[in-house]
C-alpha positions in Angstrom: 65.7 -37.3 12.6 64.0 -35.8 9.6 60.5 -34.6 10.0 58.1 -35.7 7.4 56.0 -33.1 5.9 52.7 -34.1 4.4 51.1 -32.1 1.7 47.5 -31.3 2.4 45.4 -30.7 -0.6 43.2 -27.7 0.0 39.8 -27.9 -1.5 38.3 -24.8 -2.9 34.6 -24.5 -2.3 32.9 -25.7 -5.3 30.9 -23.2 -7.3 27.7 -24.6 -8.4 27.3 -24.9 -12.2 24.8 -22.5 -13.6 21.4 -24.1 -13.8 20.0 -24.6 -17.3 16.7 -22.9 -17.9 13.7 -25.1 -18.0 13.3 -24.3 -21.6 16.4 -26.4 -22.3 14.4 -29.4 -21.0 11.5 -29.1 -23.4 11.3 -30.0 -27.0 9.4 -28.7 -30.0 6.2 -30.7 -29.1 6.2 -29.3 -25.5 6.6 -25.8 -26.9 3.7 -26.4 -29.3 1.5 -27.6 -26.4 2.4 -24.4 -24.4 1.6 -22.1 -27.3 -1.7 -23.8 -27.9 -2.7 -23.8 -24.2 -1.8 -20.1 -23.9 -4.2 -19.3 -26.8 -7.0 -21.6 -25.6 -6.7 -23.5 -22.3 -10.2 -24.8 -22.8 -8.9 -27.2 -25.5 -9.8 -30.8 -24.5 -6.8 -33.2 -24.2 -8.1 -35.1 -27.2 -8.2 -31.9 -29.3 -4.8 -30.8 -28.0 -3.3 -34.2 -28.8 -4.6 -34.1 -32.3 -3.1 -30.6 -32.9 0.4 -31.7 -31.7 0.2 -35.2 -33.3 0.3 -37.2 -30.1 -2.0 -39.8 -28.6 -4.2 -38.4 -25.9 -2.4 -40.4 -23.1 1.0 -39.2 -24.3 -0.3 -35.6 -24.5 -1.8 -35.7 -21.0 1.6 -37.0 -19.6 3.4 -34.1 -21.3 0.9 -31.5 -19.9 1.3 -33.0 -16.4 5.1 -33.0 -16.8 5.0 -29.3 -17.8 2.9 -28.6 -14.7 5.3 -30.4 -12.5 8.2 -28.5 -14.0 6.4 -25.3 -13.1 6.0 -24.1 -16.7 2.2 -24.3 -16.4 1.2 -22.6 -13.1 -2.6 -22.5 -13.7 -5.4 -22.7 -16.2 -7.7 -19.7 -16.1 -10.6 -18.0 -18.0 -9.9 -14.5 -19.2 -12.9 -12.3 -18.4 -14.1 -9.2 -20.2 -13.6 -6.3 -17.8 -16.2 -4.0 -19.5 -18.8 -6.7 -19.3 -18.1 -6.9 -15.5 -18.2 -3.2 -14.9 -14.5 -2.9 -14.5 -13.7 -1.1 -17.8 -11.5 1.7 -16.3 -7.9 0.8 -16.0 -5.7 2.9 -13.7 -1.9 2.6 -13.2 -0.7 3.9 -9.9 2.8 4.8 -8.9 3.5 4.6 -5.2 6.4 6.1 -3.2 6.9 4.9 0.3 8.1 7.2 3.1 10.7 4.6 4.2 12.7 1.9 2.5 12.8 -0.7 5.1 11.8 -4.4 4.9 9.0 -3.8 7.4 7.5 -0.9 5.4 7.7 -2.9 2.2 6.0 -5.9 3.8 3.3 -3.8 5.4 2.5 -2.1 2.1 2.5 -5.3 0.2 0.1 -7.0 2.6 -2.3 -4.1 2.4 -2.0 -3.6 -1.4 -3.1 -7.2 -1.9 -6.4 -6.3 -0.3 -7.2 -3.3 -2.5 -10.4 -3.7 -4.4 -9.8 -4.3 -8.1 -6.0 -4.5 -7.8 -4.9 -6.7 -10.6 -1.1 -6.4 -10.2 1.4 -4.8 -7.9 5.1 -4.6 -8.7 8.2 -3.4 -6.9 10.0 -1.2 -9.4 13.2 0.8 -9.7 13.3 4.5 -10.4 11.0 7.3 -9.2 8.4 5.0 -7.7 8.7 2.1 -5.3 5.6 0.3 -6.7 3.3 0.2 -9.6 -0.2 -1.0 -9.1 -2.7 -1.9 -11.9 -6.3 -1.3 -10.8 -9.5 -2.0 -12.6 -12.6 -0.1 -11.6 -16.0 0.9 -13.1 -15.5 4.6 -13.8 -14.1 7.9 -12.4 -16.6 8.0 -9.5 -15.8 4.5 -8.4 -12.0 5.2 -8.7 -12.4 8.4 -6.6 -14.2 6.4 -3.9 -11.5 3.7 -4.0 -8.8 6.3 -3.8 -10.4 8.0 -0.8 -11.4 4.8 1.1 -8.4 2.5 0.4 -5.5 4.0 -1.5 -5.0 7.0 0.9 -4.9 4.6 3.8 -2.2 2.3 2.6 0.6 2.1 5.2 3.8 3.9 4.7 2.8 5.8 1.6 4.4 9.2 1.0 3.0 9.8 -2.5 0.5 8.3 -4.9 0.3 9.2 -8.6 -2.6 7.9 -10.7 -2.5 7.5 -14.4 -5.9 6.8 -16.1 -5.5 4.7 -19.1 -7.2 6.3 -22.1 -6.7 3.4 -24.5 -5.3 -0.1 -24.0 -3.1 -0.7 -27.0 -1.8 -4.2 -26.0 -2.6 -6.6 -23.2 -1.6 -10.2 -23.4 -1.0 -13.2 -21.2 0.9 -15.1 -23.9 4.7 -15.5 -23.6 6.7 -15.9 -26.8 7.8 -19.5 -27.0 
């Protein structure tokens, strides 16, 4: 008696197709809306609609869609740091004494509580983190350094770079 062999088709695990970027889902009008809102988020919906040649309801639907897509994550007012006694900008390079998930997590939790800390980034190269801090002046920075920065967990080295002149600072993405 002959044995019957059955061929079994082996499926290879499917590799997910690369996800298109969100910008492939927006058109020229959406891009115009994003550009205008980046420049002036206080525009009323009626004014915004007029600038992009849409009816106010259609414009509002588009803005809501852009929010749902995650392209608009918030609407804020940009404040004048000098007028609020935070005219000194300091960039700080931080090196941790250990490179473990726990030491990174402990540092990040503490860094989020530093007064005047505007940004904190994990970076490659000589430093583990760069922090951007706003403070009033040298004296207030020295106090912040002594009372908060020196007590951040797991820090081996801190290097401070006082900004002499801010050449460019923007919140606008090129669209």
